[in-house]
Structure formats: C-alpha cells, structure tokens
N, C-alpha and C positions, 0 to 999 in steps of 0.2 A: 090749604097748606101753603106756607111761604116758601118760595124757591130760594136756592142757595145765594144767588146774587142779591136778592132783597135782604136776606139776613146779614150779609156782609155790609151792605149799604147802611142798614139800621145800626149795626155795631159801630161802624165808622162814625156815623152821626152822633151816637151816644158818647163815644170817646172824645170827639172834638168838642161836643157840648160841655162835657165834664171838664175838659182842659180849659175851655174858655171861662167857665164858672170859677175854677180854681184861680186862674190868672186875674180875673176881674175882682175877685174877693180881696186881693192884695191891696187894693185901693183903700178899703175900709179897715184901717188899723188904728189902734190907739197907741200913740207914741208913749213909750215908757222905758225906763232903765231897769235892768240891763237889756231887756228884750221887748220889742213891741208886742202888744196884744193883737192877735189877728184871728180871722175865721178860716184861714186857708187850711189849717190842719183839719178842721171840721169837714170842709168840703172834700178833702182828699179821702178821709175815712168814710164819709157818706158815699162817695163814688165807689170805693172798694166794697163796702157792704151792700151796695145796691146793684152793681154790675158784675162783680166777680173779679178774679185775679188778672187775667190777661188784659181786659179792658181797663181796669183800674191802674195797672202798671203802665199801660199805654198812655192814659191821660196824665198820670204823674210824670212819666218820662218826657212827654211833650212839653209839659209845664217847665220842668227842669231845663230842657233844651232851649226853650224860648228865652228863659232868663239868662242862661249861660251865654247865649248868642247876643245878649245885650238888650232884650226887650225888658222894660221896667215892670215885671210881673210879680216880683217878690214883695213882701210886706213893705208898705211905705214907698214903693217905687224902686226898691233895690234891683240891681241888675248886674250881669257880668259874671264871668268865671271867678274873678277875684272875690266877689261877694260870697260865692259858695265855698271857696277854699280858705279864705283869710278872715272871715268874720264869724263871730259867735252866732249871729242870726242865720248865717248860711248853713251852719251845722244842723239847725232845726229843719231847714228845707231839705237837706239830704235825708233826714229822718222821715220826711213825708213819703219818699219813694219806698223806703223799707216798710213803713206802715201800710202803704197801698198794696204792696206785694203780699205781705203776710195776711192782712185782713181779707183781701180779695180772694186769695187761694183758700183761706180757712172757711170763708162763707160759701165759696163756690159760685158758679153761674146760676142765677135763679131759674127754676124750671116751672113751666105752667103746670097747674094742678098738683104741685108738690107743696106740702105744708111749709110754712116759713118758721124755721126754728128760732123762737124768740130768745131762748137761753144762749144759743150759739151767736146770735146777733149781739147780745149784751157782752158776752165774753170777747168777741172779736173787736167790738168798738173800744172796750176798756183796754184791751191789748194794744190796739192801734195807737191810742193816746199815750200809752206808756212807751211804745217803741219810738215815737217821735222824739222822746227825750234821750234816747241812747247815744246818737252821735254828739249832741252838745255836752252831755255829761262825760262821755269818753274824751272829748277834746279838752274839757276842763281838767280832768284827772291826769290826762297825758301831758298837759302843759304845766301850769303853775298852780299848786294847791291853794295859793293865795287867791287866785281867780275863783276857784270853787267856793272858798270861804266867803267871798264877796257876793256870789250868786245865791248861795244856800238860804239866806234869810228871805229872799224873794220867792223861793220855790213854792211855798204853800199857796201864795196868791195865784200863781200860774196854774197850780194843780186844781184849785177851786174853780177857776175859770174853765179849765178843760173838763172838769166833772159836769159843769152845767152844759157845756157843748155836747158832751157824751149823752146826757139826758135828752137832748134835742135830737141827736144823731140817730139813736136807736129807733124811735117811732117813725122818723122820716124814712129811714132805710127799710123798715117794715112795709111801708106804703109803696115806696119806689121799687122794691123787689118785685112786687106784683106787676108794675108797669113795664119793667124790663125783662120779665120772664120769657124764656124761649121754650119752644116745643121740645119735648123729650125726644131724643133720637133713638 
C-alpha cells in the first residue's frame, strides 16, 4: 500500500513532468500562416486523458503561468502575457487550459483494476481538440468578421492535422492511464 505522502509526491512529479513535456514541445513547431502547427495541444490532451482533471489542469496551468511570466514555452518561442491576450496564437493556448479541464474531469483519475473506457477516451480526446478552437474562433467572431473569413480557408488543414494527432493521442492515453492508475480508495 502506498502511503499518502508517496501518492502526493508521485502526483507532483507527474504534473511537473507533463508541464515540462508541454513546454518543451513548443520548440517543435512548423511555422505557418495564420497559426503555427504544434504538438502542444496533443500533449495537453494526452496529459488530461492520462492523468485526470486536477493533475491535467495543474500541468496546463503551470505551462500558462510559465509562458505568461516570460519563459519562451509557447509555440515557436512565444512568451509573455501580451502573447496570450493580444495574439491569435495566444487564444489557442488559452483553449489548452479549457481542454485540459474538460478532458481531465470527463475521463477522471485512472484507477487500478478498473477497465479503461475506450469510447470515453475517444469522445474526450475529440472533445478536447474541438475545445482548443473555442477561444480563437470566439476572438475572430468577436473582432472583425474579415479576420474569420481570412482564417476559414485554412481551417480544414488544421483540423486534419488535429485529427491525426487525435488518432495518436487515444492509444497513447490508453497505455498511459494504466501507468498512472492509482489505488481505489
């Protein structure tokens, strides 16, 4: 039986490790207009589906905090509060936190000896990728409809890329949920 302090330590290590993975993945992006292609949303959703709500929100929150405080952790080295609030790319990053919360709480904390609900993982991951788009689409619609018209033709390309990432996320989350499963209380 794992004592309470060991559980807290393991949870903290998992959150910090996930945050580090999300931060480092920002280095690997494909520069594109209007938005860079990145794997950060995949790692946010993978974290959420693998660890559950509180830990996923913690990792995504630490990532946002690090970037807002000026560490170059956003795609392509983006950083700062202005990046989050004044750029189109920043609106996607805000969607990461929303996706982490919803996917993490929807899938729940993985439990040892509990079946892994594959349908639930698929639904959660698809929902997560959709939720990432909510803040940027809202910012486009809230601003200038001309901006939305400029972005709309590119949307299918981004959606295909996210569909591929989703197809990778689900089986990885299935495996990782077993690794991060906790004893039932």
